[in-house]
C-alpha positions in Angstrom: -40.4 78.5 -103.6 -38.1 75.6 -104.6 -37.9 74.6 -108.3 -38.4 71.0 -109.4 -34.7 70.7 -110.1 -33.8 72.0 -106.6 -36.3 69.5 -105.0 -34.9 66.6 -107.1 -31.3 67.3 -106.2 -32.0 68.0 -102.5 -32.6 64.2 -102.1 -28.9 63.7 -102.6 -27.6 66.1 -99.9 -26.5 63.4 -97.5 -24.9 61.2 -100.1 -23.0 64.1 -101.7 -21.8 65.2 -98.3 -20.5 61.7 -97.6 -18.8 61.7 -101.1 -17.2 65.0 -100.4 -16.0 63.9 -97.0 -14.6 60.6 -98.2 -12.8 62.0 -101.2 -11.4 64.9 -99.3 -10.0 62.5 -96.7 -8.6 60.1 -99.2 -6.9 62.9 -101.2 -5.6 64.5 -98.1 -4.1 61.2 -96.9 -2.0 61.0 -100.1 0.0 64.0 -98.9 0.7 62.2 -95.6 1.8 58.9 -97.1 4.3 60.8 -99.2 5.8 62.4 -96.1 5.6 59.3 -93.7 6.2 56.4 -96.0 7.9 57.9 -99.1 5.1 56.5 -101.3 3.4 58.2 -104.3 6.6 60.1 -105.3 8.1 60.5 -101.9 8.6 63.5 -99.7 9.4 66.6 -101.7 9.2 64.6 -104.9 12.2 62.3 -104.0 10.9 58.7 -104.4 11.2 56.8 -101.2 12.3 59.8 -99.2 10.4 60.5 -95.9 10.1 63.5 -93.7 11.8 63.4 -90.2 9.1 62.3 -87.9 9.8 64.9 -85.3 9.9 67.8 -87.8 7.0 70.0 -88.8 6.6 68.1 -92.0 6.6 64.8 -90.1 3.9 66.0 -87.8 1.9 67.2 -90.8 2.3 63.8 -92.3 0.9 62.1 -89.2 -2.1 64.6 -89.1 -2.6 64.0 -92.9 -2.7 60.2 -92.7 -4.5 59.7 -89.4 -6.7 62.8 -89.6 -7.6 62.0 -93.2 -8.5 58.5 -92.2 -10.8 59.8 -89.4 -12.4 62.2 -92.0 -13.0 59.3 -94.3 -14.7 57.3 -91.6 -16.5 60.3 -90.3 -15.3 59.7 -86.7 -14.6 62.7 -84.4 -15.2 64.7 -87.6 -15.8 68.2 -86.0 -12.7 68.4 -83.8 -10.5 66.6 -86.4 -11.7 68.9 -89.2 -11.2 72.0 -87.1 -7.6 70.9 -86.3 -6.9 70.1 -90.0 -8.4 73.4 -91.1 -6.0 75.2 -88.8 -3.1 73.1 -90.0 -3.9 74.1 -93.6 -4.2 77.8 -92.7 -0.7 77.6 -91.1 0.6 75.8 -94.2 -0.8 78.4 -96.5 0.5 81.4 -94.6 3.8 79.8 -93.8 4.7 78.2 -97.1 2.6 80.0 -99.8 1.5 83.5 -98.9 5.1 84.8 -98.5 5.6 84.1 -102.3 2.7 86.1 -103.6 -0.7 87.5 -102.7 -2.9 85.4 -105.0 -3.2 81.6 -104.3 -3.0 80.8 -108.0 0.3 82.6 -108.2 1.8 81.3 -104.9 0.6 77.7 -105.6 -1.4 77.7 -102.4 -4.9 77.1 -103.8 -5.0 73.5 -102.6 -4.0 74.5 -99.0 -6.6 77.2 -99.1 -9.3 74.9 -100.4 -8.5 72.2 -97.9 -8.6 74.8 -95.1 -12.1 75.9 -96.0 -13.5 72.4 -96.8 -12.3 71.2 -93.4 -13.7 74.3 -91.8 -17.0 73.5 -93.4 -16.9 69.9 -92.0 -16.1 71.3 -88.5 -19.3 73.3 -88.7 -21.5 70.8 -90.5 -20.3 67.5 -89.1 -19.9 64.2 -91.0 -23.6 63.6 -91.9 -25.7 60.5 -91.5 -23.4 58.2 -93.6 -20.6 58.2 -91.1 -19.5 56.6 -87.8 -20.4 59.9 -86.1 -23.9 59.6 -87.6 -24.3 56.0 -86.4 -23.2 56.9 -82.9 -25.6 59.9 -82.8 -28.5 57.7 -83.9 -27.7 55.2 -81.2 -27.4 58.0 -78.6 -30.8 59.4 -79.6 -32.6 56.0 -80.0 -35.5 55.4 -77.6 -34.6 53.3 -74.7 -36.6 50.2 -73.8 -37.5 50.0 -70.1 -37.7 46.4 -69.0 -37.8 47.2 -65.3 -41.6 47.2 -65.0 
């Protein structure tokens, strides 16, 4: 049986999903603008420096900026989130795991967290407060038949 507190907070499920999705996308985009545009401290902490576009870091920057924007909007959320989850798994095992086993020691906790948050979005979807949610409601709306 649900408690009064659980019932009260359950009213905010859709709104908190939207907040998690938007904030995750915005925070993720910051990594991409560092790599692509040299903003926010630049690539590898060198102000103004950018990653070569056709490098692995450059591709990651493109996915971070444009994939993050799609996550913010909640558009194509499931496939984009699945792709970003995989990207972050690769980032973790390629860049962090060789240094140490524990994420807190190898400084990979952010990559691991992004990996699993995006994996959750790929399973859950964007929720009703998203472009995907609007498109789904339109798809499922009853159709008016004026051909009578």
